[in-house]
N, C-alpha and C positions, 0 to 999 in steps of 0.2 A: 503493499501498501502507498503510493506516493504518502512527504509530508511538505503541509503546502503550507506552514509554518515555526516556529522553532522561536519559542521563549522560555526563562522559567516560572516555576510555581505555578501553576494551570489553576490549579483551587482559589488561588488568589486573586487572581483573573476573573475566575466566573464571580466570585462573590463581590468583584468591586465591580461589575457589571451592572450586578441586580441590584447595585443598591443605586448604580448611577443609571438608570431605568425608572426608579422611585424617585430621586430627586428630577429626573427630564418632566415626572408629572406635572411639576410647579413653574414647567418654564410657557412662558409667554412666547410662541413662535410668531417669525414677524416672516420667513423666507416661504418666499411664493410657493414653492415644492417641495419635499422631505425626501420625494425618491426618484429614481432615476432607470434613463432606460427603458420606455415602456412602462415606466412604473413597475411597482410589483404584482400590482392588478393584470396590467396586460402580459407582463413575461410568466403570468403563474396560468391564464387561460388558453393562451398562444400551445403551452406544451400540453397541455390537458386536450384541448379539441384534435393537437393533431395527434394524439396517441386512436382517434375515430379514422382516419384516413391510413392506417396501416389494416396489410393484407391476414388471413385469418390466423396464416402462421406467426404473427408476431402479435398478435394484438390481444390473447389473452395474456402471454407475457407481461405485456405491460399496462392491461388492463388490472390482473392484480396490481400493478404496481403504482396505480395513480394518482394516487397521494402523496407518494412519494417524488413523481417526478414531476407535478405540479408545484407542492411547498419548498421544493430543492430549484425550483428554478429561476430563483433568484439566488443563491450562492454564488455567481461569478460579482455580480458586484456588492456583495458580502465584502470577497475575498483581495477587491479595491482597497479595505479598511487594514488588511493584515498581508498583503503581500506589496512591493512594488516590483513594479513590472508588469500587472495586471491589468489594470486602467489603458495603456494601448492599446491593448486584444480588442476591447468594445467597440473603436473607429475606427477611420481616417480618415483626413481632412485634405481628400481628395484634389482642392481648391489651393493647396499651395504648390502644386506641380505644374501649375496655369501658367505661371511665371519660366517652365522650360518649354511652352509651347502652349499653341490657344487650346489643345483638346488632351487635358488631361491621362485619359484614359487608354490615348495614345504613347502619351505620354514613359507612362510609367510599367517596365515591362509587368507581364499577368505572373511572369513565375519570380519565386523568390529568389534565385541565385542572380538571376539576372540583372533583377530590380538592387541587387545590394551591390552587386559589379558596378551598376551604374549610379544607383544615388546613398552607397555606406549603409549598413545596419543599421550604425547609429540615426540616421534622418531617417528611416525609415518607421525605425521605432518610436522616434521625436513625437512625429505626425499620424502614426496606428496604420493597425496592421492585421486588419480583421478579416480582406479576403483571406490571406494567407493563414490568418489564426484557425477558422472554417475550417478550410485542408486541414491542419494540421488534428484538431480534436475530429477529421472525419475517419481519418488513419489510428487512431487512438478508440473508437469506438470498436471499428470493424476488428483489431486487433484482441479488443474484449470480447467478441462475440466468436470471434477463433477459440481462446480457452473458457467459455463459457462462465466468467467471471460476472455474479452477479453483480456483485460492488461494483464493477468499472462502468459495466455496461449501464445503470443507474448513473452512476457519476459523471458519465460520455453525453448521456443521454441527452443529460437534464442541459447538462453546460453546451454540446451546441446547440440544441435548442436554444438558451441563452444569445450567442452570439448573434447567431443565425435572425433572430428576432431583433437587438441593434445594426444588425445588417439592413434592415428594409426602412429605418426610424430619416429620412434627410438630414436631419440636425447633426447626426453622428459620419456627414458626409464632410464638413467646412472647419475650415477655421474660428468660423464664427460661429460659433459649437449650440451657444448660448445668448447670442444676438448681443455678446458685447461688444460688440464692432460696432454694430449701430442701431443703438442706444434701445434695445428691444429686450436687458435683458431680463429672466425670466422665461422666458420660450420658449424652454428645454421643454422644463416640465408642464408649463400647460399643453405644447404638442402633443407629447405622451402619455401624459401621467397624468391632468386633470382631464382633458379632453375624453381619455379612456374612462378614468373613473365612471363620470356622467352619461356613456352613453352604449356601453358595450355590452348592456343586457339587452337590448336594441339591433345588436347586427345581426347578421346572419350567416351565418358560420358555418352552410352546409359549402364545404369548398370542394368537393372531390373527396376521390383515392391516392395515394401516393404513387410516386410514377419514378421510375429507375433512372436515374441524372447520370447521362453520361459518363459528364469530365464537370465533375463537382469544384477545380475551378475556377472552371470558365462563369459559371453556375453565382458563385461567390460572387464574383467578380459583377454578372450582372448585376444580385440584387444590390450593391451597391450604386452602379450608375441608375439606378430605375430611382430610387433614394434622391439622388445628386439631383434629378431629371425635375423633382419635385419640389426643392431647393427655394428657390426664386418665388414661387406662389405662397409658402411658409410664411416666409420674411414678409412677403408684398404685402400680405391680404391682411397681417397683424397690425401694420403700420400704418395703415388704411384705415381698418377699426379703430383704432385704440384715436385719430385722427379726429374719426367720426361718434366718440363715444361718448356720454358725460363722462369727466374725468375722474367728479366721484363716485363714479357709480361702475369702474371697470376693476374693484379689488372689493372683499366683502370678506369678515371672520366666520368659521365656522368652529364648530366642537370637533373636535374629536378626541371619544375617550375624554380624559383629564388636562385633553389640554386645545389653549383657541391658538388657529393659525390663520395667515393672511394668505388669500388665495384667489386665483381669478372668478369676477362675481358668476355666476352659472350664470346670466346674461349674456354677460360679454362671449363666456367659451361657448354657446351656445349660438352666437351669431356667429362666431370666427369656426366655429365645426363645421355652419350650413353654407358657411362662404366658399372652404373647401372642397364641398361637393362629393362627400363623399371619402376623399384620400385616405381618412387616417383608420377608415374601415376597409379600406384597401389593399392599406398594409399592413395591417393584420392579418386579412384572408388570404395575402399572397407568405407572410411570412410562417402562419401556420399548415400550409401545405407544402411549403419549403422544410420547413423543418421535418413532417414526418416524408418523404421522399427521401432527407439527407439520413435521416436514421434506417429507409429504407435499403435505398444503395448500398449502405456500410455492412449491413443482413448478406444482403447479393453478396458482395464482394468477400465477403467473410465466406464465402460456402452454405450460406442459409441454415446452419445450425438449425437443430431442434431448441429449442424454447422451452416446449409442453414442462420439460423435466424440471426447468428451473421458475416453473411461478410459482411454490410456493412456497420456495426462497428469500427468507427476506433475507435486507440487507444486514450484515455483520457488525455486531456490537465495535467494534476497532471502526466502523466508518462513521454509527452514529454520536462515537463519542468525540471523533474531528469532531464533525458536523455542529456540536455544543460548543469546541473551543471557540470555532470561528465564531459565533456566533454571537460567544463575549468577548472575540477582542474586536468585532463591528461594533459594537455598541457603545468599547471606550475608544476606539482609534481614527482617527481620520484620517480622512482619501490619502491614496501614496499618490497622486497623477494627477490627473486632471477630476478638478471636482466640478462639475457638469450641471448640477442641480440648482441652483441659487446663482 
């Protein structure tokens, strides 16, 4: 089993995390968003619904583990608070490369080795590596299927689902990831958290059946390219609406358990959602079928192992312990790398 982080006196960390959670209940929160990348709600919904795109040979195993695959869809975001080098796996600032040519998708080599030779690994990691990381995770999941390792099948299924979801978000393809360059700070949480949270129960999740992906790397790049093509609309419509909307009506305070948070008002959010004419739902639907198809592809490339014998095998105590420790560090820590939700 991989070590995700190293620290001393893990028991003390978990105790302090519990105290921190208690203390936070008395905090006045003014951030426009307190989650990241599709929000926790969105990532969980994407992974959960993707299970229903799978063929019968896979569905039984995934259905038996649906709660794990749903709840742990957000683990990669939590790991940003525990590990350096995690944040870069969630995005690619493809517009950074426009200074090297008009079309950055032609400028940046699709294959990692060629991209490193052209731009250096440090540069690539500085501006995000999500398409390449999706391919890495696909191979890890494939090997997990080959070895019939339940822990790793669950871990890599949930995590690749997260990274594919991120690649479907327009604001994960730009240096202006939170509108900080255009006076629109907070738009990241608005688009992928707030809008999803208040509308996802009305979305259509009948996305069809998963399909074999002939070229996973090419598909990962297509996710990014399609997302980036919507970026101008995401930014422009928010700015137009802000200029038209009453200043004192753009934000509102809402109660979340014991927390009072400032967030975009319901009316502003819904008008923005309406103007984008179904974009958020389309990107989520595309993410769902993409996740299911990548799971299916990894399974096929692993030789289509019989998963029926693994259906009743629960996650190991070791894996659950590691996840509890990750939770503790998430509650205590600060993001190591880009913090795109404030």
